[in-house]
N, C-alpha and C positions, 0 to 999 in steps of 0.2 A: 278573465285576466288574473291579476294577483289575488283579488278577493276570493275568486273561485278556487284558485290553487291552494292557498293557505288553509282554506276550510277543510282540506282533506288530511291535515297533519294530525297524527295520533298524540294524545296527551300533550297538546301544544302549549308552549309558553304564550302563544298569541291568542289572547282572549277576544280580540277584535279580528275581523276578517280582512282588515285593510291596514295599510301603513297609516300612521298618524299624519304624515305629510305625503299625500298622494302624488304631489308633483315630482317627488324623487323617483318615481317609477316612470322611466322613459324608455321607449322602444325605437327611437330614431337616433341617427348619428348627429354629432354636434360639430359643425364646421364653420369657422369664421363667425361665431356668435349666433348661428341659426341652426334649427333642427331640420334634418332631412331624412326622408325615406328613400327607398330604391325600388326598382322594378323587381328585384329578386331579394328574397329574405331567407334567413336560416333559422331553424328551430333552436331554441336553447332549452335544455332538459334538466330537470331536477335529478341529480345523480342518485338520490336516495330512492326514488320511485320510478324513474324513467319517464315520468310524465312531462309533456311539453309545457314550459312555463309561459313562453311567448316567443316571438320572432324578432330578429334584428336585421337591419338592411345589410346586404352584401354590396358594399361600394367597390368601385374599380380603381384602376391606377389613375384615371383622370381626376377622380375625387381626391385621391391621395395627393396629387400634385396641386389641386385647388386648395387643400388645407395648408400646404406649404406656402403657396402664394399669399394666402391670407395672413399666415404667421410672419412671412417676410415683410409684408406691408405694415404689420403691427409692431415689428421689432424696433423701428426707430423711435416711436413714441414710448414704448415700454422701457427701453434702456435709458431714455432721457428723463424719466421720472426720478425724482430724488429717491435715494435708497429708503428713506423713511416712508415715502409714499408707497413703494412696493411692499415694504414691511407691513404697513397698515392693511393693505389688501390681503396679504397672506394671513395676517392675524384674524381678519374677518372670515376668511376661508376656514381657518382652524376652528373658530368659534361656531361657525355653522355646522361643521362636522360633529362637534361635541354636542350641540343641541339636537342633532339628528342621529345620535349614536345608536339608539335602539333600532330605528328604522334601517340604518345602514347595516347593522349586524343581521337583521332579519333577511334583508336582500342577499347578503353574503351566504348565509346558511342555505337559503333557498336555491341559489345557483351553484354554490361550491360544495355544499354538504357538510362543512365542518360544524362541530357542535356550537350551539349558540353562544355559550360562554367564551369559547375560543374566538368566535367572530367579534364579540364585544371587545375582547383583548386586542384583536387586530385593529379595530377602529381607534382605540386609544393609542396604539403604536403608530398607526398611520398619521394621525393628527399631530403626534409629537414631532414628526419630521417637519411639518409645516411651521409649527411654533419655533422650532430650533432655527430653521433657515430664515424665518422672519427676523429673528435677532441677528443672525449672521449677515443679512443684507446690509445692515448698518455698520458693519465692521470690516468691509473690504476696502482697505486703505492703500495708500501709495507707499512703496518702500524706497527709502533714499539709498543712494549708492555713493560711497566715498570716491570722489573723482580722482582718477590717475592722470587726467589731462588738465593742463593749466587753462583757466578761464572757462571751465565747463561745469555745469550743474547736471547731475544725472538722477534719474528716477526710474523705477520699475512699477508698473501697475498691471492689474489683471482686468482684461476687457471681456465682455460677454461675446461668445463666439458667433451667435446668430440664432438661426432656427435649430432646435434640438428635437430629434425624433426619439421617442421613448417606446420601447416594445416590452410588454409586460406579460407575465404568466398567469395561470389560473389558480395557483395554490395560495397566493396572497394577493387577491385582486384589488385591494385598496392600498396596502402598504407599499407594494412595489411601484405604484404610480406616484404616491406622494414623496417617497424617498428620492426619486429622480426629479419629479416635477418641481418640488419645493426648492431644491438646490438650483435648478436651471432658472426658475423664475426669480429667485433672489439675486442671482448673478446678473440678471437683465436679459436673459434669453426668452424667446417665445417657444412654445412647445406644441408638437403634434403627437398624440398618443394612439397607439394601436394596442387595445387590450385583447386578451385571449377571447376568441369567439365563444368559448364555453362559459365565460364569466363576464359578460359585457355590462351588466346592469350596475355593478358597483362603480365602474368607471363612468358611466353616464350619469349616475347620481352625483359623483364628484364634480362633473361638468355643471350640473344644476347649481351646486353650492358655490362653485367658482364664479359663475355668472352673477349670483346673488351678492357675492362679496365685492363686486365691482370690477372684476377682471375685464379689461377691454376686449372687444370682439377681435378674434384672431390670435389672442395671446395663448389660449388653451383650447385645443380642439381634440375631440375623440372620434377617430375614424374606424368604423367597423367594416369588416370584410375579410376575405381570405388573406392570410399572412403573406404568402408568396407574392400576391398581387400588390398589396398595400406597402409592405416593407421593402419589397423589391424596387418599387417606384422611388421610395425614399432613399434607398442606397444609390440609385442612379442620379438622383436630383442634386445638382451642385449647390442649390440654395440650402440644402440640409447640411449644416456644418458640424453637427455632432450627432452620434448615434449611441444610445444607451440601451442595452439589451440584458434581460434576465431570462435564462432558459437553459437548454441543454448545451453541452460543449459541442456536440455535432452541429447544431444550428448556429452557434456562435462562430465556428470556423467558417461556415458558409457566408455569414453576414460580413465577416472581415474581408473575405475575398471579394464580395460584391461591392464593398465600400472602398476598395483600394483605388479604383479609377478616379474617384473624387477626393481622395486623401482626407477623409473625415477624422475628427477626433472620435475615438471609439472607447467606450467603457463596457465591460462585459462581466456579468456575474453569472457564472456557469455552474457546471455540475459539481457535486461533492461526493466524497466517499469516506466519511469521517471515522477515524479510529477512536475508540473509547478504551483507555488503558487503566486497569485497576491493579495497583501494586499491593504487595502483601501487608503493608502497614496502613492501608486505607481503612476508613470507617466503612465497613461492608454495608451496613444499613443505609447510610447516606449515599453510597455509590449505587446501590440498587435503585433507590428512589430517583436519583439523577439519571440513571441509565434508562429507566422507564420513560421519564419525561423527554430525554433526548432522542429516543427512538420512536415514540408513538404520538408525539404532537402532530396535529394535522394528519392523523392516520398514517404517519410515516412519510407523508408526501412533502418533504422538506429537505432542501439541500444541506441543512445543518444536521440532519438525522444521523444518529450513531449507527453506521452500517456494519462496522466490524467491532465487536466487543472482545477485548483481550483481557483475560483474568488470570492472575498468577495462580499456579497450581496449588499453592498452600491454602488459598481461600476459595478455590473453585467450587467445591461442593456446597459450601454455605451460600455463596453468591448465586449459583444456578438455582438452588432450591428457593431462595427468597425471591429472586427475580421471576421465576416461573409462577410462583404463587401470586404475585402482584399482577403479572400480565394476564393470567387466567381470569382474574377478577375484573378486568376492564370491561365496561359495559359498551356493547356495540348496538348501534341503531341509528334512526333518523336524528339528525342534529337538533331538531325541535323538541325531541323527547327529553324529559327531565333526567339528569344524571348520565346522559350519554357521553362517553369519552372517545369513542372511535366511530367515525362516520364512514360514509362510502368512499371508495376510490373514484377517480374521475372517469376512467376509461375501462373498457373490457380488456384492453391490452395490458393495463396495469395489474389487473387480477391474474391474467395469464402469466405475467412475469413473476408474480409472487409464487404461483404454482410451480413454474419452471425452476425457480431458485430453490424451493423446498425440495422438489423431486431430485434435482441434481445433487444437493448437499447430502440428502439421505442415501442416495445411491453411492456416494463416496465415503460413507461411514458415519455421517452425522446422526445425531439422535433428535427426534422431534419431541420436545418436552411437553408442549401444549400447542393447540391450534393445528395448523398445517393444512387448511382447506378453506373452501368458500363458506361463508356464513349464511344462515337461513334468512337473514334480514332482507336480502335482496341480491340481485345479480351482480352488483358492484361492491358488495361487502366481502371482506376477507377476515377470517379469524385472526386475532392477535396471536402471533406464532413465536415460539422460542426454539431455536436449534442449538444444541450443544455439541461439543467435540467436532466443530466444523473444520475440515482440513484446509490447508492453504490453497489447494488447487480447485476448491469449489468455486463455481461462478459467482456466488454471492460475495466472495472475498475479493472480487476484482471488478464487479459491476455495481452501480448504484441501483438499489432495489426500488426505492420510492413507493414503499408500501409497508404494512405492519408486520414485518418479518425480521426478527432479531437473530443475528448469528454470533455465537460465543465460541471463542477459541481459547486454548490454554497456553501459557508461556511460563518459562522458568529462568529467563535470562534477559537482562535489560538490553544488551546489545542486539539480541535477536528480535525482541519486540519493537525496538526502534527501527530496525531495518525493515521489518514487516509493515509497520505503519507508514513508512516512507515509500514503500514499493507500489506506487500508483502514479498515474498521470495527473491525478487530482491533488489539490492542496488548499482546500477551503478552511476547514476547521478541524482541530484535534482536541480531545478531552483526556486529561490525566487526573487520576486520583491517588494521592500519596501525601504523607506528612514529612517526607525527607526533603529538606531544603536543598541539599546538593543535587538530588535527583530532579527536583523542580527546575533548578537552574540549568541543568544539562539538557533536559528534555524540551523546555521552552525554547532553548536556543537551537537544538538539533532537529526538531520536528519541522519538516518542510511544508508548513501551512501558514496561511496569512493570518490566522487567528488560533490561539491556543487558550483553552479554558482549564483552569486548575481548581479542582475540588468544587466545581459548580458548572451548571450548563446554561443558565440564563445570563447571557453576555451581550445581547444586542441592544440597540437603542440609538437615538438620534446623534449623540456625541461620539459614537463609535465608528472608526474607519473600517467599514464592512467590506471584505473582499478576500480573494484568494491568490495563490501563486500557481505556477505551472499552468495546467490547462483548466484551472478553475476560474480563470478570469483575468481581466486587465483593469487596473485602476481601483478606486475605492468609492463606496457610497456611504453617506452619513459623514458626520464630523466636518471640520473646515476643509478637509481633503476632498469631500464630495463636490465642492465648488470647482475643483480643478478639471472635472470632466466637461465643464461648460464654459471655461474661460481660457483665454490665451494671454501670454505675457507680452506686454508692450514696453519696450525700453525707449526712454526719451532722453536725449542729450541736448542741452540748451547752452548756447554761447552766452556767457555773462561777463566777458572781458571788457 
């Protein structure tokens, strides 16, 4: 099991062969406060080595509906708790996560592959959402309305919608759960979670910690199984009143169609295709460092990744040289190895897409400055790659790569680069680097993105309304706006004449 698996890691951070808290290692689904196996199981593999870590149960639609029934039954009691009581349970959940930070990070690196330091950072990030919404739970007040009718008192309040289904991806297997679940639970909803079957153990460890925190049975369930089976059942189930999904735009469209018959509240955090624009007055060194961070975090497997880097022709040569030098120095390897910055990709098809994007761009005249092929570390590793002089018609300029391949294009006109940045169906995040205040004002207004970062790339966190426009999503996660995905407005008019 885990002890046998971790023992194979080279130059490991793990001096012991086991987690400090072995109970966090769960290989069964968690439904209605109990752990369940199944007649059929699926292997979960370490992307760094291809070795099987363990198996998890493949539950079916009946189990998906059972989890909803349990959540529906628990809803009345959970919503009836004082907000302070829900907040207390959430804070205990947060404290449990922080106490188990190292174990949770190790589990994440094992199943997802990201470097251990990145995994630790994600645990901090994930726990931050629980703490934030524990505080927000106590601040959901009633809004008074100045009456326009004689003898009437009016109020508006936000009510929990009911059972919320949360569907989360493999690239951030803890944070994408807590960002959704903490908001839903704070609002008074109960939740059923379907994690990616590639990274289920982080989710199941969160279930252990939720139970320890005193979350009542049925309030938080984790259902493992094939996504079409589990999520399809939830889309059809009228007792699921909210659906929150993070993943590809293609799947998001499908879930919206499947949820239409039951008219659910839906929130979608979908694909991104971020432009990163460096103007001639920018601090080149700072822009280079930021571009490396924005492109290569999580090995490029991030919807916030800078997929298109536009550099003004006046600073192109200096930027490309410095950027290439830093990218070539990135250390690739198993996430447990010291100093590793680039881990494996999650699928063979991700490696194939990187290869295809590089080959297409080069065939159209781009230059490969460094990388450009598979890495000897293993089948799912790809060399950090820099492409320069990438033409506008290259596939990488229109499709999200989701891998460690950076595409650099040159511009010499503000209007042209603005048009190029907006020429996409996506609209999640855009980055600009400039010291010109008028240009900042213009671009932050005109860029068709839900988030715009100016002279920095670290912009996320619990107080932030995270989300995109166009086909990058619906609604926002994080901030007080994150509660809106799990609440409905109720208007009350009382006769006081």
